[in-house]
C-alpha positions, 0 to 999 in steps of 0.5 A: 500500500505504501508503494502505491501511495508513493507512486501517486505522490510522484505523479503529482497528488499530495500525500494525504490524497495518495494515501486515501486513494491507496487505502480505498484501492486496498479495501476494494481489492480485499473485498474482491479477493474475499468474494472470490474466496467464498465462491471457491469455498462453495465450489470446493464443497460441491466438488468434494461431494462428487466422489461420495455421490459417485460411490453411492451410485456405484454401490447401488448399481452393483458395479464399480467402474475404476476409470470413472471413479478415479475421475470422480476422486480427482474432482474431489481432490481438486475441490479440496484444493479450492476449499482450502485456497478459498478459506485462505482468501477469506481469512487473509486476502492480503496473501493472495498474489496477482491482479484481481482481474486474473481471478 
């Protein structure tokens, strides 16, 4: 945040205006990262349910196709990754690297 304020000061804004603009931009970015984190948590939970649903469906059908079950387990693992990164984004939005438009 200090780097942004310093850059704006170099571009001609006074120090208080630059600090205010940098603070507003920081708060807006934190809100966007948290919102994306909530979506990751929801998607992660849904994806983690896929292996359970697939196992139940395979068990009731009496067949256990290995290739499809491995794909379902992979989706569940990816869901766990989304869930964990979503929690990290909600709890600590400052730790999220990169630009907001890339997410």
